[in-house]
Backbone and ligand atoms as CSV (ligand in chain L), in Angstrom:
chain,resi,resn,atom,element,x,y,z
A,1,MET,N,N,46.936,-34.533,30.207
A,1,MET,CA,C,46.828,-33.184,30.770
A,1,MET,C,C,48.177,-32.758,31.321
A,2,THR,N,N,48.666,-31.609,30.886
A,2,THR,CA,C,49.930,-31.074,31.384
A,2,THR,C,C,49.653,-30.095,32.530
A,3,LYS,N,N,50.211,-30.399,33.685
A,3,LYS,CA,C,49.998,-29.529,34.843
A,3,LYS,C,C,51.061,-28.431,34.853
A,4,ILE,N,N,50.588,-27.185,34.799
A,4,ILE,CA,C,51.491,-26.031,34.732
A,4,ILE,C,C,51.255,-25.143,35.951
A,5,TYR,N,N,52.334,-24.753,36.597
A,5,TYR,CA,C,52.228,-23.836,37.732
A,5,TYR,C,C,53.047,-22.593,37.446
A,6,THR,N,N,52.408,-21.440,37.473
A,6,THR,CA,C,53.150,-20.186,37.392
A,6,THR,C,C,53.153,-19.583,38.790
A,7,PHE,N,N,54.323,-19.144,39.256
A,7,PHE,CA,C,54.423,-18.595,40.612
A,7,PHE,C,C,53.350,-17.537,40.856
A,8,THR,N,N,53.175,-16.670,39.863
A,8,THR,CA,C,52.139,-15.639,39.958
A,8,THR,C,C,51.405,-15.572,38.627
A,9,GLY,N,N,50.152,-15.170,38.690
A,9,GLY,CA,C,49.375,-15.019,37.453
A,9,GLY,C,C,49.023,-13.573,37.210
A,10,THR,N,N,49.462,-12.721,38.136
A,10,THR,CA,C,49.234,-11.279,37.958
A,10,THR,C,C,50.600,-10.646,37.745
A,11,GLY,N,N,50.656,-9.322,37.727
A,11,GLY,CA,C,51.938,-8.666,37.496
A,11,GLY,C,C,52.319,-8.732,36.032
A,12,TYR,N,N,53.394,-8.030,35.699
A,12,TYR,CA,C,53.800,-7.891,34.305
A,12,TYR,C,C,54.210,-9.237,33.694
A,13,ILE,N,N,55.169,-9.902,34.323
A,13,ILE,CA,C,55.689,-11.137,33.737
A,13,ILE,C,C,54.703,-12.309,33.946
A,14,GLY,N,N,54.209,-12.453,35.167
A,14,GLY,CA,C,53.265,-13.546,35.443
A,14,GLY,C,C,52.013,-13.441,34.583
A,15,GLY,N,N,51.506,-12.213,34.446
A,15,GLY,CA,C,50.316,-12.011,33.630
A,15,GLY,C,C,50.583,-12.281,32.155
A,16,SER,N,N,51.786,-11.921,31.699
A,16,SER,CA,C,52.147,-12.169,30.291
A,16,SER,C,C,52.251,-13.662,30.010
A,17,VAL,N,N,52.867,-14.381,30.940
A,17,VAL,CA,C,52.983,-15.843,30.773
A,17,VAL,C,C,51.587,-16.473,30.744
A,18,LEU,N,N,50.756,-16.040,31.681
A,18,LEU,CA,C,49.410,-16.619,31.762
A,18,LEU,C,C,48.603,-16.324,30.489
A,19,THR,N,N,48.735,-15.104,29.990
A,19,THR,CA,C,48.010,-14.744,28.762
A,19,THR,C,C,48.443,-15.639,27.601
A,20,ARG,N,N,49.755,-15.839,27.477
A,20,ARG,CA,C,50.257,-16.698,26.384
A,20,ARG,C,C,49.755,-18.129,26.548
A,21,LEU,N,N,49.741,-18.614,27.767
A,21,LEU,CA,C,49.269,-19.985,27.994
A,21,LEU,C,C,47.786,-20.110,27.622
A,22,LEU,N,N,46.992,-19.109,28.018
A,22,LEU,CA,C,45.552,-19.162,27.737
A,22,LEU,C,C,45.258,-19.016,26.247
A,23,GLU,N,N,46.205,-18.395,25.499
A,23,GLU,CA,C,46.024,-18.234,24.046
A,23,GLU,C,C,46.612,-19.405,23.260
A,24,HIS,N,N,47.294,-20.303,23.967
A,24,HIS,CA,C,47.991,-21.389,23.285
A,24,HIS,C,C,46.985,-22.353,22.630
A,25,PRO,N,N,47.286,-22.853,21.416
A,25,PRO,CA,C,46.366,-23.769,20.730
A,25,PRO,C,C,46.074,-25.039,21.535
A,26,ASN,N,N,46.987,-25.433,22.400
A,26,ASN,CA,C,46.781,-26.638,23.203
A,26,ASN,C,C,46.246,-26.356,24.601
A,27,VAL,N,N,45.654,-25.175,24.781
A,27,VAL,CA,C,45.239,-24.768,26.128
A,27,VAL,C,C,44.313,-25.804,26.789
A,28,ASN,N,N,43.533,-26.497,25.974
A,28,ASN,CA,C,42.599,-27.473,26.550
A,28,ASN,C,C,43.306,-28.659,27.182
A,29,SER,N,N,44.605,-28.819,26.878
A,29,SER,CA,C,45.356,-29.914,27.490
A,29,SER,C,C,46.189,-29.418,28.681
A,30,PHE,N,N,45.975,-28.143,29.042
A,30,PHE,CA,C,46.717,-27.580,30.174
A,30,PHE,C,C,45.827,-27.503,31.406
A,31,GLN,N,N,46.414,-27.829,32.530
A,31,GLN,CA,C,45.764,-27.549,33.812
A,31,GLN,C,C,46.656,-26.499,34.496
A,32,ILE,N,N,46.202,-25.243,34.442
A,32,ILE,CA,C,47.054,-24.127,34.881
A,32,ILE,C,C,46.703,-23.714,36.306
A,33,THR,N,N,47.742,-23.672,37.131
A,33,THR,CA,C,47.574,-23.245,38.529
A,33,THR,C,C,48.467,-22.048,38.788
A,34,THR,N,N,47.959,-21.110,39.591
A,34,THR,CA,C,48.793,-19.984,39.988
A,34,THR,C,C,48.465,-19.586,41.408
A,35,LEU,N,N,49.387,-18.889,42.031
A,35,LEU,CA,C,49.206,-18.414,43.392
A,35,LEU,C,C,48.814,-16.945,43.337
A,36,VAL,N,N,47.765,-16.585,44.070
A,36,VAL,CA,C,47.260,-15.216,44.040
A,36,VAL,C,C,46.991,-14.741,45.465
A,37,ARG,N,N,47.410,-13.514,45.756
A,37,ARG,CA,C,47.154,-12.983,47.099
A,37,ARG,C,C,45.737,-12.458,47.251
A,38,SER,N,N,45.214,-11.854,46.195
A,38,SER,CA,C,43.920,-11.186,46.290
A,38,SER,C,C,42.778,-12.126,45.876
A,39,PRO,N,N,41.769,-12.284,46.765
A,39,PRO,CA,C,40.605,-13.115,46.405
A,39,PRO,C,C,39.881,-12.593,45.163
A,40,GLU,N,N,39.863,-11.257,45.006
A,40,GLU,CA,C,39.173,-10.679,43.839
A,40,GLU,C,C,39.881,-11.081,42.545
A,41,LYS,N,N,41.224,-10.993,42.559
A,41,LYS,CA,C,41.975,-11.399,41.367
A,41,LYS,C,C,41.824,-12.897,41.131
A,42,ALA,N,N,41.740,-13.659,42.229
A,42,ALA,CA,C,41.577,-15.110,42.096
A,42,ALA,C,C,40.275,-15.440,41.379
A,43,GLU,N,N,39.210,-14.719,41.721
A,43,GLU,CA,C,37.918,-14.971,41.089
A,43,GLU,C,C,37.979,-14.690,39.588
A,44,LYS,N,N,38.667,-13.610,39.217
A,44,LYS,CA,C,38.796,-13.273,37.790
A,44,LYS,C,C,39.555,-14.368,37.050
A,45,LEU,N,N,40.634,-14.858,37.677
A,45,LEU,CA,C,41.433,-15.900,37.025
A,45,LEU,C,C,40.633,-17.198,36.913
A,46,LYS,N,N,39.855,-17.497,37.954
A,46,LYS,CA,C,39.030,-18.721,37.911
A,46,LYS,C,C,38.018,-18.650,36.773
A,47,SER,N,N,37.502,-17.439,36.504
A,47,SER,CA,C,36.525,-17.295,35.409
A,47,SER,C,C,37.171,-17.565,34.053
A,48,LEU,N,N,38.512,-17.517,34.014
A,48,LEU,CA,C,39.253,-17.806,32.770
A,48,LEU,C,C,39.686,-19.274,32.715
A,49,GLY,N,N,39.315,-20.031,33.748
A,49,GLY,CA,C,39.664,-21.455,33.751
A,49,GLY,C,C,40.968,-21.772,34.458
A,50,VAL,N,N,41.484,-20.794,35.192
A,50,VAL,CA,C,42.761,-20.997,35.898
A,50,VAL,C,C,42.475,-21.415,37.339
A,51,ASN,N,N,43.203,-22.412,37.804
A,51,ASN,CA,C,43.094,-22.836,39.201
A,51,ASN,C,C,43.890,-21.841,40.054
A,52,ALA,N,N,43.207,-20.829,40.570
A,52,ALA,CA,C,43.874,-19.774,41.336
A,52,ALA,C,C,43.840,-20.136,42.817
A,53,VAL,N,N,45.016,-20.402,43.358
A,53,VAL,CA,C,45.137,-20.773,44.765
A,53,VAL,C,C,45.474,-19.512,45.556
A,54,ILE,N,N,44.697,-19.239,46.591
A,54,ILE,CA,C,44.949,-18.073,47.424
A,54,ILE,C,C,46.160,-18.331,48.317
A,55,GLY,N,N,47.116,-17.398,48.298
A,55,GLY,CA,C,48.272,-17.553,49.167
A,55,GLY,C,C,49.372,-16.588,48.795
A,56,SER,N,N,50.446,-16.659,49.569
A,56,SER,CA,C,51.603,-15.793,49.367
A,56,SER,C,C,52.823,-16.628,49.030
A,57,LEU,N,N,53.727,-16.011,48.292
A,57,LEU,CA,C,54.999,-16.685,47.996
A,57,LEU,C,C,55.819,-16.895,49.263
A,58,LEU,N,N,55.470,-16.188,50.316
A,58,LEU,CA,C,56.184,-16.370,51.588
A,58,LEU,C,C,55.762,-17.665,52.282
A,59,GLU,N,N,54.680,-18.260,51.821
A,59,GLU,CA,C,54.243,-19.563,52.349
A,59,GLU,C,C,54.995,-20.647,51.564
A,60,LEU,N,N,56.200,-20.893,51.979
A,60,LEU,CA,C,57.080,-21.760,51.191
A,60,LEU,C,C,56.554,-23.179,51.049
A,61,ASP,N,N,55.887,-23.698,52.079
A,61,ASP,CA,C,55.324,-25.050,51.983
A,61,ASP,C,C,54.312,-25.132,50.836
A,62,LYS,N,N,53.501,-24.073,50.726
A,62,LYS,CA,C,52.477,-24.046,49.674
A,62,LYS,C,C,53.123,-23.961,48.287
A,63,VAL,N,N,54.141,-23.105,48.169
A,63,VAL,CA,C,54.839,-22.951,46.889
A,63,VAL,C,C,55.501,-24.276,46.491
A,64,GLU,N,N,56.152,-24.907,47.458
A,64,GLU,CA,C,56.849,-26.168,47.177
A,64,GLU,C,C,55.865,-27.249,46.747
A,65,LYS,N,N,54.714,-27.309,47.422
A,65,LYS,CA,C,53.708,-28.326,47.076
A,65,LYS,C,C,53.166,-28.095,45.655
A,66,LEU,N,N,52.823,-26.843,45.355
A,66,LEU,CA,C,52.286,-26.544,44.024
A,66,LEU,C,C,53.319,-26.861,42.939
A,67,ALA,N,N,54.575,-26.500,43.202
A,67,ALA,CA,C,55.627,-26.752,42.211
A,67,ALA,C,C,55.870,-28.254,42.037
A,68,SER,N,N,55.849,-28.996,43.143
A,68,SER,CA,C,56.147,-30.432,43.063
A,68,SER,C,C,55.041,-31.198,42.344
A,69,GLU,N,N,53.827,-30.646,42.344
A,69,GLU,CA,C,52.701,-31.321,41.694
A,69,GLU,C,C,52.622,-30.998,40.198
A,70,ALA,N,N,53.437,-30.042,39.743
A,70,ALA,CA,C,53.346,-29.595,38.354
A,70,ALA,C,C,54.356,-30.306,37.455
A,71,ASP,N,N,53.986,-30.414,36.171
A,71,ASP,CA,C,54.933,-30.920,35.165
A,71,ASP,C,C,55.861,-29.805,34.703
A,72,VAL,N,N,55.314,-28.574,34.670
A,72,VAL,CA,C,56.066,-27.407,34.197
A,72,VAL,C,C,55.876,-26.275,35.209
A,73,VAL,N,N,56.968,-25.614,35.581
A,73,VAL,CA,C,56.882,-24.495,36.525
A,73,VAL,C,C,57.484,-23.253,35.880
A,74,PHE,N,N,56.731,-22.144,35.901
A,74,PHE,CA,C,57.254,-20.851,35.469
A,74,PHE,C,C,57.532,-20.024,36.722
A,75,ALA,N,N,58.826,-19.772,36.988
A,75,ALA,CA,C,59.220,-18.969,38.149
A,75,ALA,C,C,59.162,-17.505,37.747
A,76,THR,N,N,57.964,-16.930,37.854
A,76,THR,CA,C,57.722,-15.601,37.294
A,76,THR,C,C,58.031,-14.473,38.269
A,77,VAL,N,N,58.574,-14.808,39.417
A,77,VAL,CA,C,59.011,-13.793,40.377
A,77,VAL,C,C,60.370,-14.200,40.903
A,78,GLY,N,N,61.288,-13.213,40.994
A,78,GLY,CA,C,62.600,-13.499,41.557
A,78,GLY,C,C,62.462,-13.960,42.995
A,79,MET,N,N,63.146,-15.012,43.369
A,79,MET,CA,C,63.000,-15.534,44.724
A,79,MET,C,C,63.640,-14.617,45.754
A,80,SER,N,N,64.277,-13.509,45.299
A,80,SER,CA,C,64.776,-12.532,46.267
A,80,SER,C,C,63.614,-12.021,47.104
A,81,ILE,N,N,62.416,-12.098,46.549
A,81,ILE,CA,C,61.231,-11.666,47.274
A,81,ILE,C,C,61.074,-12.489,48.561
A,82,VAL,N,N,61.507,-13.727,48.485
A,82,VAL,CA,C,61.421,-14.602,49.649
A,82,VAL,C,C,62.619,-14.383,50.565
A,83,LEU,N,N,63.797,-14.253,49.948
A,83,LEU,CA,C,65.010,-14.123,50.743
A,83,LEU,C,C,65.044,-12.808,51.523
A,84,LEU,N,N,64.351,-11.788,51.002
A,84,LEU,CA,C,64.383,-10.469,51.629
A,84,LEU,C,C,63.290,-10.264,52.661
A,85,ARG,N,N,62.478,-11.259,52.916
A,85,ARG,CA,C,61.343,-11.065,53.822
A,85,ARG,C,C,61.801,-10.756,55.237
L,1,LIG,N1,N,59.502,-6.609,34.280
L,1,LIG,C1,C,60.778,-6.698,33.878
L,1,LIG,O1,O,61.174,-6.151,32.830
L,1,LIG,C2,C,61.777,-7.517,34.670
L,1,LIG,C3,C,63.074,-7.637,34.183
L,1,LIG,C4,C,63.992,-8.420,34.882
L,1,LIG,C5,C,63.592,-9.048,36.075
L,1,LIG,N2,N,62.330,-8.894,36.528
L,1,LIG,C6,C,61.975,-9.582,37.747
L,1,LIG,O2,O,60.865,-10.435,37.486
L,1,LIG,C7,C,60.022,-10.492,38.608
L,1,LIG,C8,C,58.600,-10.100,38.222
L,1,LIG,O3,O,58.615,-8.810,37.642
L,1,LIG,P1,P,57.269,-8.101,37.185
L,1,LIG,O4,O,57.662,-6.963,36.324
L,1,LIG,O5,O,56.297,-9.111,36.648
L,1,LIG,O6,O,56.739,-7.519,38.588
L,1,LIG,P2,P,55.282,-6.985,38.958
L,1,LIG,O7,O,54.535,-6.552,37.761
L,1,LIG,O8,O,55.489,-6.007,40.079
L,1,LIG,O9,O,54.544,-8.272,39.536
L,1,LIG,C9,C,54.909,-8.825,40.773
L,1,LIG,C10,C,54.096,-10.076,40.970
L,1,LIG,O10,O,54.529,-10.712,42.153
L,1,LIG,C11,C,53.397,-10.948,42.947
L,1,LIG,N3,N,53.821,-10.954,44.334
L,1,LIG,C12,C,54.637,-10.069,44.957
L,1,LIG,N4,N,54.828,-10.447,46.227
L,1,LIG,C13,C,54.115,-11.579,46.403
L,1,LIG,C14,C,53.895,-12.440,47.502
L,1,LIG,N5,N,54.444,-12.220,48.703
L,1,LIG,N6,N,53.099,-13.527,47.328
L,1,LIG,C15,C,52.505,-13.766,46.135
L,1,LIG,N7,N,52.688,-13.002,45.043
L,1,LIG,C16,C,53.466,-11.908,45.195
L,1,LIG,C17,C,52.414,-9.837,42.617
L,1,LIG,O11,O,51.131,-10.232,42.994
L,1,LIG,P3,P,49.971,-9.181,43.367
L,1,LIG,O12,O,49.090,-9.112,42.154
L,1,LIG,O13,O,49.282,-9.803,44.529
L,1,LIG,O14,O,50.608,-7.881,43.707
L,1,LIG,C18,C,52.605,-9.810,41.107
L,1,LIG,O15,O,51.919,-10.854,40.488
L,1,LIG,C19,C,60.606,-9.559,39.656
L,1,LIG,O16,O,61.366,-10.360,40.554
L,1,LIG,C20,C,61.506,-8.641,38.847
L,1,LIG,O17,O,62.590,-8.177,39.624
L,1,LIG,C21,C,61.420,-8.158,35.848
């Protein structure tokens, strides 16, 4: 099982990455995790088989933990979002 973490699973780039991953022929060997702010969006992603963790990119401990546990990380949001907080 390949553990994949995308910083976000919504938005233009994050959603595009997630869509491609879910359409991938090897999707059954992926364990996909993403961070989501909205509980409603999290529920939709969970219905697609995505491990949607509720949280913000401003929670750096959470981001670091999710990234460190993954084999592959897609940084789908510029980290300026964090630096500008
Ligand atoms: N689109 C482009 O053509 C393009 C080109 C070059 C660079 N970029 C850069 O790529 C990045 C993503 O662009 P995009 O077009 O995908 O933007 P977008 O459609 O506005 O999506 C932004 C994503 O970031 C999430 N987000 C924002 N603040 C967050 C926070 N505090 N915690 C958790 N998630 C947060 C949003 O989640 P919610 O669903 O909760 O809002 C959404 O998933 C940006 O840094 C942008 O500058 C984009």
